[in-house]
Z-matrix of the N, CA and C atoms (Angstrom, degrees):
N
C 1 1.452
C 2 1.527 1 110.21
N 3 1.297 2 117.78 1 40.65
C 4 1.467 3 120.78 2 -178.89
C 5 1.520 4 113.19 3 -73.55
N 6 1.344 5 117.64 4 -18.05
C 7 1.462 6 119.50 5 -179.19
C 8 1.526 7 112.82 6 -100.35
N 9 1.320 8 117.30 7 11.31
C 10 1.454 9 120.63 8 177.16
C 11 1.517 10 114.47 9 84.46
N 12 1.320 11 117.31 10 16.12
C 13 1.460 12 122.16 11 179.09
C 14 1.524 13 109.58 12 -133.02
N 15 1.336 14 115.73 13 149.39
C 16 1.460 15 121.16 14 171.80
C 17 1.525 16 107.17 15 -109.05
N 18 1.312 17 115.18 16 155.42
C 19 1.459 18 122.19 17 -173.10
C 20 1.522 19 110.60 18 -108.76
N 21 1.327 20 116.19 19 124.03
C 22 1.456 21 121.35 20 174.60
C 23 1.529 22 106.56 21 -95.34
N 24 1.333 23 116.12 22 103.94
C 25 1.458 24 122.48 23 -173.10
C 26 1.522 25 112.50 24 -57.45
N 27 1.303 26 117.32 25 -43.11
C 28 1.467 27 120.76 26 -176.34
C 29 1.532 28 112.25 27 -56.23
N 30 1.339 29 116.93 28 -39.50
C 31 1.468 30 121.22 29 -179.50
C 32 1.527 31 112.98 30 -99.39
N 33 1.327 32 117.17 31 -8.18
C 34 1.465 33 122.38 32 -173.99
C 35 1.528 34 110.31 33 53.59
N 36 1.317 35 115.63 34 46.74
C 37 1.465 36 122.47 35 -175.54
C 38 1.528 37 109.06 36 -130.83
N 39 1.351 38 116.24 37 148.63
C 40 1.458 39 122.65 38 -178.34
C 41 1.525 40 110.67 39 -107.47
N 42 1.335 41 116.22 40 140.87
C 43 1.469 42 122.80 41 178.74
C 44 1.524 43 109.47 42 -126.24
N 45 1.329 44 115.97 43 138.61
C 46 1.474 45 120.16 44 -175.84
C 47 1.520 46 112.71 45 -74.04
N 48 1.335 47 112.86 46 154.27
C 49 1.460 48 124.01 47 178.21
C 50 1.523 49 106.32 48 -126.40
N 51 1.331 50 119.99 49 144.99
C 52 1.466 51 120.03 50 176.46
C 53 1.535 52 111.06 51 -51.88
N 54 1.321 53 116.27 52 134.80
C 55 1.467 54 121.41 53 -172.21
C 56 1.525 55 113.63 54 -56.61
N 57 1.324 56 117.47 55 -31.46
C 58 1.469 57 119.23 56 -178.87
C 59 1.529 58 112.27 57 -70.66
N 60 1.331 59 117.35 58 -7.69
C 61 1.468 60 120.86 59 -179.42
C 62 1.527 61 112.71 60 -106.21
N 63 1.332 62 117.43 61 6.72
C 64 1.463 63 120.55 62 177.17
C 65 1.526 64 108.23 63 -59.50
N 66 1.323 65 115.32 64 132.07
C 67 1.459 66 121.43 65 -179.25
C 68 1.523 67 113.43 66 94.99
N 69 1.322 68 118.20 67 -12.84
C 70 1.470 69 122.45 68 178.65
C 71 1.532 70 108.69 69 -84.41
N 72 1.330 71 116.16 70 156.80
C 73 1.459 72 120.87 71 177.90
C 74 1.532 73 108.81 72 -84.08
N 75 1.317 74 115.60 73 112.14
C 76 1.461 75 123.32 74 -176.98
C 77 1.527 76 108.96 75 -106.30
N 78 1.325 77 116.27 76 138.16
C 79 1.470 78 120.80 77 176.28
C 80 1.522 79 108.97 78 -107.15
N 81 1.332 80 115.13 79 142.61
C 82 1.458 81 121.51 80 179.18
C 83 1.516 82 109.91 81 -107.64
N 84 1.312 83 114.95 82 142.36
C 85 1.449 84 122.23 83 170.54
C 86 1.517 85 105.27 84 -133.75
N 87 1.315 86 117.62 85 134.21
C 88 1.457 87 118.58 86 -175.94
C 89 1.519 88 111.75 87 -142.39
N 90 1.328 89 113.52 88 155.05
C 91 1.457 90 122.56 89 175.66
C 92 1.524 91 106.98 90 -123.08
N 93 1.320 92 117.30 91 -167.65
C 94 1.466 93 119.89 92 178.62
C 95 1.525 94 112.42 93 -65.08
N 96 1.328 95 117.60 94 -26.36
C 97 1.462 96 119.77 95 -172.53
C 98 1.526 97 114.77 96 -121.63
N 99 1.326 98 118.12 97 -7.20
C 100 1.467 99 119.02 98 -171.17
C 101 1.528 100 111.10 99 -144.08
N 102 1.339 101 114.71 100 147.88
C 103 1.458 102 121.86 101 173.94
C 104 1.525 103 106.89 102 -120.94
N 105 1.325 104 116.26 103 127.36
C 106 1.471 105 121.65 104 179.08
C 107 1.518 106 108.19 105 -115.74
N 108 1.331 107 115.52 106 139.67
C 109 1.459 108 121.71 107 179.13
C 110 1.520 109 108.70 108 -115.34
N 111 1.330 110 115.31 109 135.41
C 112 1.463 111 121.63 110 -176.47
C 113 1.523 112 110.84 111 -126.93
N 114 1.313 113 114.75 112 144.59
C 115 1.459 114 123.00 113 170.64
C 116 1.522 115 106.04 114 -125.87
N 117 1.324 116 116.64 115 119.34
C 118 1.466 117 121.45 116 -178.07
C 119 1.529 118 111.75 117 51.62
N 120 1.310 119 116.50 118 45.65
C 121 1.473 120 124.20 119 177.90
C 122 1.530 121 114.08 120 66.79
N 123 1.314 122 117.39 121 11.68
C 124 1.468 123 121.68 122 177.07
C 125 1.528 124 108.44 123 -106.48
N 126 1.331 125 116.63 124 128.28
C 127 1.458 126 121.54 125 179.11
C 128 1.530 127 109.42 126 -66.16
N 129 1.324 128 116.47 127 123.47
C 130 1.474 129 119.70 128 -178.28
C 131 1.535 130 112.29 129 -113.83
N 132 1.338 131 117.10 130 -21.26
C 133 1.468 132 119.30 131 -179.89
C 134 1.521 133 109.93 132 -161.30
N 135 1.315 134 114.42 133 151.49
C 136 1.456 135 122.12 134 176.16
C 137 1.518 136 107.79 135 -134.23
N 138 1.318 137 115.73 136 135.04
C 139 1.465 138 121.69 137 177.30
C 140 1.521 139 109.22 138 -130.01
N 141 1.319 140 116.17 139 150.14
C 142 1.455 141 120.74 140 169.19
C 143 1.529 142 106.29 141 -68.72
N 144 1.312 143 117.48 142 134.32
C 145 1.460 144 120.41 143 -178.85
C 146 1.531 145 109.49 144 -73.18
N 147 1.311 146 114.88 145 128.38
C 148 1.455 147 122.54 146 -179.19
C 149 1.529 148 107.42 147 -121.02
N 150 1.285 149 116.60 148 121.16
C 151 1.472 150 120.52 149 178.98
C 152 1.525 151 109.11 150 -95.85
N 153 1.303 152 115.64 151 69.91
C 154 1.459 153 122.71 152 -178.12
C 155 1.531 154 107.56 153 -127.50
N 156 1.323 155 117.65 154 95.17
C 157 1.465 156 120.72 155 -175.06
C 158 1.526 157 113.67 156 -55.39
N 159 1.327 158 114.53 157 140.75
C 160 1.469 159 124.33 158 174.12
C 161 1.524 160 113.39 159 65.18
N 162 1.335 161 117.38 160 24.33
C 163 1.462 162 121.51 161 177.17
C 164 1.517 163 110.08 162 -119.39
N 165 1.325 164 114.86 163 172.63
C 166 1.460 165 122.09 164 -175.92
C 167 1.523 166 110.84 165 -122.11
N 168 1.325 167 115.77 166 141.42
C 169 1.454 168 122.44 167 168.98
C 170 1.520 169 105.49 168 -113.70
N 171 1.327 170 116.33 169 118.05
C 172 1.463 171 120.69 170 -175.22
C 173 1.520 172 110.20 171 -125.30
N 174 1.317 173 115.58 172 125.37
C 175 1.460 174 121.92 173 172.94
C 176 1.524 175 106.31 174 -85.22
N 177 1.338 176 119.23 175 119.96
C 178 1.468 177 120.72 176 -179.11
C 179 1.534 178 113.37 177 -54.16
N 180 1.321 179 117.36 178 -28.94
C 181 1.470 180 120.20 179 178.74
C 182 1.522 181 111.87 180 -68.00
N 183 1.326 182 117.99 181 -15.89
C 184 1.467 183 121.35 182 179.19
C 185 1.524 184 112.86 183 -84.79
N 186 1.319 185 117.25 184 -13.01
C 187 1.464 186 121.25 185 -178.95
C 188 1.524 187 111.09 186 -76.87
N 189 1.342 188 117.25 187 148.90
C 190 1.466 189 119.14 188 171.83
C 191 1.529 190 109.04 189 -62.52
N 192 1.328 191 116.92 190 150.34
C 193 1.470 192 121.16 191 -177.73
C 194 1.525 193 112.30 192 -50.47
N 195 1.336 194 117.46 193 -42.33
C 196 1.463 195 120.16 194 -175.91
C 197 1.527 196 112.53 195 -70.22
N 198 1.346 197 119.17 196 -11.53
C 199 1.462 198 121.84 197 179.15
C 200 1.520 199 113.44 198 -104.68
N 201 1.307 200 117.66 199 -9.60
C 202 1.465 201 119.83 200 -175.38
C 203 1.519 202 112.98 201 -64.95
N 204 1.341 203 117.85 202 -30.99
C 205 1.456 204 119.56 203 -179.11
C 206 1.524 205 111.54 204 -63.36
N 207 1.332 206 118.03 205 -27.73
C 208 1.458 207 121.52 206 -179.42
C 209 1.524 208 111.01 207 -62.72
N 210 1.329 209 117.06 208 -31.22
C 211 1.466 210 119.52 209 179.92
C 212 1.529 211 111.21 210 -66.47
N 213 1.319 212 117.79 211 -16.04
C 214 1.464 213 121.75 212 177.95
C 215 1.530 214 111.83 213 -85.98
N 216 1.329 215 116.91 214 -10.97
C 217 1.451 216 120.23 215 -178.47
C 218 1.517 217 110.79 216 -70.54
N 219 1.288 218 115.99 217 135.91
C 220 1.456 219 122.67 218 175.20
C 221 1.524 220 106.15 219 -157.99
N 222 1.321 221 118.02 220 165.35
C 223 1.466 222 118.87 221 175.76
C 224 1.531 223 111.69 222 -55.67
N 225 1.335 224 117.38 223 -40.79
C 226 1.469 225 120.65 224 179.38
C 227 1.516 226 112.85 225 -62.77
N 228 1.337 227 117.31 226 -37.70
C 229 1.464 228 122.53 227 177.99
C 230 1.529 229 109.77 228 -58.90
N 231 1.354 230 116.23 229 -47.35
C 232 1.462 231 119.26 230 -177.61
C 233 1.520 232 112.57 231 -73.60
N 234 1.322 233 118.03 232 -33.06
C 235 1.458 234 119.80 233 176.40
C 236 1.532 235 110.19 234 -65.31
N 237 1.318 236 116.28 235 -38.83
C 238 1.474 237 120.34 236 178.06
C 239 1.528 238 110.62 237 -63.95
N 240 1.337 239 116.66 238 -45.18
C 241 1.474 240 120.42 239 178.21
C 242 1.523 241 110.63 240 -62.34
N 243 1.338 242 116.79 241 -45.00
C 244 1.466 243 121.05 242 -178.31
C 245 1.519 244 111.43 243 -63.73
N 246 1.326 245 117.08 244 -41.30
C 247 1.470 246 121.44 245 179.89
C 248 1.525 247 110.72 246 -61.35
N 249 1.337 248 116.62 247 -36.98
C 250 1.466 249 120.59 248 -179.89
C 251 1.526 250 111.85 249 -69.90
N 252 1.327 251 117.11 250 -20.60
C 253 1.468 252 120.63 251 -178.69
C 254 1.528 253 110.21 252 -84.96
N 255 1.343 254 115.94 253 -55.12
C 256 1.460 255 118.86 254 -174.73
C 257 1.525 256 108.36 255 -175.89
N 258 1.333 257 119.41 256 147.22
C 259 1.468 258 120.42 257 177.22
C 260 1.532 259 112.97 258 -58.86
N 261 1.310 260 117.50 259 -32.78
C 262 1.466 261 120.59 260 179.57
C 263 1.527 262 110.09 261 -68.04
N 264 1.323 263 117.23 262 -40.55
C 265 1.462 264 121.45 263 177.25
C 266 1.531 265 108.73 264 -65.11
N 267 1.324 266 116.91 265 -41.25
C 268 1.460 267 121.06 266 178.28
C 269 1.529 268 110.40 267 -59.03
N 270 1.320 269 117.20 268 -43.97
C 271 1.465 270 121.06 269 178.96
C 272 1.528 271 110.48 270 -63.29
N 273 1.312 272 117.12 271 -45.13
C 274 1.459 273 120.65 272 -178.69
C 275 1.528 274 110.78 273 -61.79
N 276 1.323 275 117.88 274 -46.66
C 277 1.467 276 121.64 275 -179.22
C 278 1.531 277 109.73 276 -63.54
N 279 1.331 278 118.13 277 -37.68
C 280 1.466 279 119.55 278 177.31
C 281 1.533 280 110.13 279 -62.17
N 282 1.335 281 116.94 280 -35.66
C 283 1.468 282 121.00 281 177.59
C 284 1.530 283 110.96 282 -69.28
N 285 1.333 284 117.08 283 -40.43
C 286 1.469 285 121.17 284 176.91
C 287 1.523 286 109.59 285 -60.32
N 288 1.326 287 117.01 286 -45.81
C 289 1.465 288 121.45 287 -178.61
C 290 1.529 289 111.43 288 -66.56
N 291 1.318 290 117.38 289 -34.98
C 292 1.465 291 121.30 290 -177.65
C 293 1.524 292 112.67 291 -72.44
N 294 1.315 293 117.92 292 -21.00
C 295 1.467 294 121.26 293 -177.53
C 296 1.531 295 112.85 294 -69.56
N 297 1.315 296 117.90 295 -21.97
C 298 1.467 297 121.49 296 -176.13
C 299 1.519 298 110.80 297 -98.19
N 300 1.320 299 116.04 298 143.54
C 301 1.464 300 120.34 299 177.05
C 302 1.527 301 109.57 300 -61.30
N 303 1.324 302 116.10 301 -41.26
C 304 1.453 303 122.11 302 176.67
C 305 1.525 304 106.81 303 -112.35
N 306 1.336 305 119.61 304 110.98
C 307 1.466 306 121.86 305 -174.85
C 308 1.523 307 114.11 306 -54.18
N 309 1.338 308 117.51 307 -27.81
C 310 1.459 309 119.77 308 179.78
C 311 1.527 310 111.47 309 -60.56
N 312 1.349 311 116.99 310 -25.83
C 313 1.457 312 121.02 311 178.71
C 314 1.530 313 111.49 312 -69.66
N 315 1.300 314 117.28 313 -16.97
C 316 1.464 315 121.18 314 -177.30
C 317 1.521 316 112.41 315 -93.14
N 318 1.323 317 118.78 316 -1.49
C 319 1.461 318 118.63 317 -177.08
C 320 1.517 319 111.82 318 -65.67
N 321 1.319 320 117.68 319 -34.00
C 322 1.475 321 120.41 320 177.91
C 323 1.529 322 111.07 321 -63.23
N 324 1.345 323 120.14 322 -52.07
C 325 1.471 324 119.37 323 176.63
C 326 1.529 325 112.55 324 -60.48
N 327 1.321 326 117.61 325 -37.22
C 328 1.466 327 120.22 326 179.00
C 329 1.525 328 109.83 327 -63.84
N 330 1.325 329 116.79 328 -43.29
C 331 1.466 330 121.72 329 178.40
C 332 1.526 331 110.24 330 -58.32
N 333 1.324 332 116.41 331 -49.01
C 334 1.463 333 119.95 332 -178.59
C 335 1.523 334 111.85 333 -60.97
N 336 1.320 335 116.71 334 -42.86
C 337 1.451 336 119.25 335 -178.63
C 338 1.518 337 111.95 336 -64.02
N 339 1.330 338 117.13 337 -50.43
C 340 1.462 339 120.68 338 -175.20
C 341 1.523 340 112.21 339 -68.37
N 342 1.315 341 117.55 340 -47.59
C 343 1.459 342 119.82 341 -171.78
C 344 1.515 343 114.51 342 -90.23
N 345 1.307 344 118.32 343 -34.75
C 346 1.465 345 118.83 344 -179.05
C 347 1.517 346 112.35 345 -79.03
N 348 1.327 347 118.27 346 -17.01
C 349 1.456 348 120.73 347 174.56
C 350 1.522 349 111.59 348 -87.91
N 351 1.320 350 116.45 349 3.69
C 352 1.458 351 120.43 350 175.19
C 353 1.513 352 115.04 351 75.48
N 354 1.333 353 117.95 352 18.76
C 355 1.453 354 119.62 353 178.50
C 356 1.520 355 109.83 354 -72.32
N 357 1.325 356 114.61 355 142.13
C 358 1.459 357 121.53 356 176.16
C 359 1.518 358 107.43 357 -135.41
N 360 1.329 359 117.53 358 171.12
C 361 1.460 360 119.02 359 178.39
C 362 1.524 361 109.67 360 -63.95
N 363 1.331 362 116.67 361 158.61
C 364 1.464 363 121.78 362 -175.62
C 365 1.521 364 112.43 363 -57.91
N 366 1.334 365 117.62 364 -31.63
C 367 1.466 366 120.05 365 -178.87
C 368 1.529 367 112.09 366 -60.43
N 369 1.346 368 115.75 367 -30.71
C 370 1.463 369 119.91 368 -176.09
C 371 1.526 370 113.08 369 -108.35
N 372 1.321 371 116.91 370 -1.48
C 373 1.457 372 119.68 371 -177.30
C 374 1.519 373 110.95 372 -74.50
N 375 1.327 374 117.21 373 146.71
C 376 1.466 375 119.77 374 174.35
C 377 1.533 376 109.49 375 -67.82
N 378 1.311 377 116.32 376 165.85
C 379 1.463 378 121.09 377 -177.20
C 380 1.521 379 111.64 378 -56.03
N 381 1.332 380 117.55 379 -32.84
C 382 1.467 381 119.88 380 -178.80
C 383 1.531 382 112.04 381 -95.82
N 384 1.335 383 119.34 382 15.24
C 385 1.462 384 122.64 383 -177.88
C 386 1.519 385 113.38 384 -59.34
N 387 1.331 386 116.85 385 -39.54
C 388 1.464 387 119.63 386 -179.05
C 389 1.519 388 110.78 387 -66.49
N 390 1.311 389 116.90 388 -40.15
C 391 1.457 390 119.95 389 178.93
C 392 1.529 391 109.83 390 -61.46
N 393 1.342 392 116.45 391 -42.00
C 394 1.465 393 119.74 392 179.18
C 395 1.519 394 109.90 393 -60.47
N 396 1.340 395 117.80 394 -43.89
C 397 1.455 396 119.84 395 -178.62
C 398 1.527 397 110.87 396 -64.39
N 399 1.340 398 118.24 397 -41.14
C 400 1.459 399 120.67 398 179.52
C 401 1.518 400 110.78 399 -61.71
N 402 1.337 401 116.63 400 -44.81
C 403 1.459 402 121.03 401 -178.94
C 404 1.533 403 110.16 402 -65.16
N 405 1.324 404 116.96 403 -46.14
C 406 1.457 405 121.33 404 -177.96
C 407 1.518 406 110.74 405 -63.06
N 408 1.308 407 117.49 406 -43.47
C 409 1.451 408 121.05 407 -177.66
C 410 1.510 409 111.03 408 -67.67
N 411 1.302 410 118.25 409 -41.18
C 412 1.458 411 121.15 410 177.89
C 413 1.517 412 109.33 411 -59.83
N 414 1.320 413 116.71 412 -44.54
C 415 1.462 414 121.37 413 179.65
C 416 1.522 415 109.69 414 -63.94
N 417 1.330 416 118.29 415 -44.83
C 418 1.464 417 121.22 416 -178.76
C 419 1.516 418 111.41 417 -64.70
N 420 1.328 419 117.67 418 -39.93
C 421 1.450 420 120.33 419 -177.73
C 422 1.531 421 111.57 420 -68.21
N 423 1.321 422 117.76 421 -31.98
C 424 1.445 423 119.23 422 179.30
C 425 1.536 424 111.44 423 -78.60
N 426 1.318 425 117.69 424 -25.44
C 427 1.467 426 121.34 425 179.24
C 428 1.524 427 110.73 426 -77.93
N 429 1.331 428 117.43 427 -39.76
C 430 1.482 429 121.93 428 -173.17
C 431 1.501 430 113.12 429 -61.46
C-alpha cells in the first residue's frame, strides 16, 4: 500500500486509504455494494464497491494536502487558464489536450507548459508577456 491504496483481489480494484496511514496494515471487509477499511478493528474508510478491474477509487480527503490540487485538474481547468493568458496559449493547450486519446493524460504536459514557462494571467503579465508567449509557442510547436 505504498501508493495510498489497498487492493481488493476479487475485483482487481484499488481503494484509497487516508495518507497518514500509508504503510500500516489495513484490513478490508466488503459486501456486494460497499468496501470498508479497518485499522486495529476501527473503521477508517468506506467506499462504494466498484467492480472495475485495474482501476482506482480515490477519496480526495485521503490525499496529502500538497496533492489535493491535482484532483481539480481537468482539460477544462487548463483551457480556462490558457484562455486567460492569451489566445495563442489557448490554441496550443487545446492541441496538447487533443494529442491524447484520453485528455486527462495531457494535464501534466499542460501544467508544465503553462506554469513552468512563467505564464500568468494578463492582469499580472509584463508588457512584453504576449510576445514571450508567441515566441515560446512557436518554438514548442516546431519541436513537437
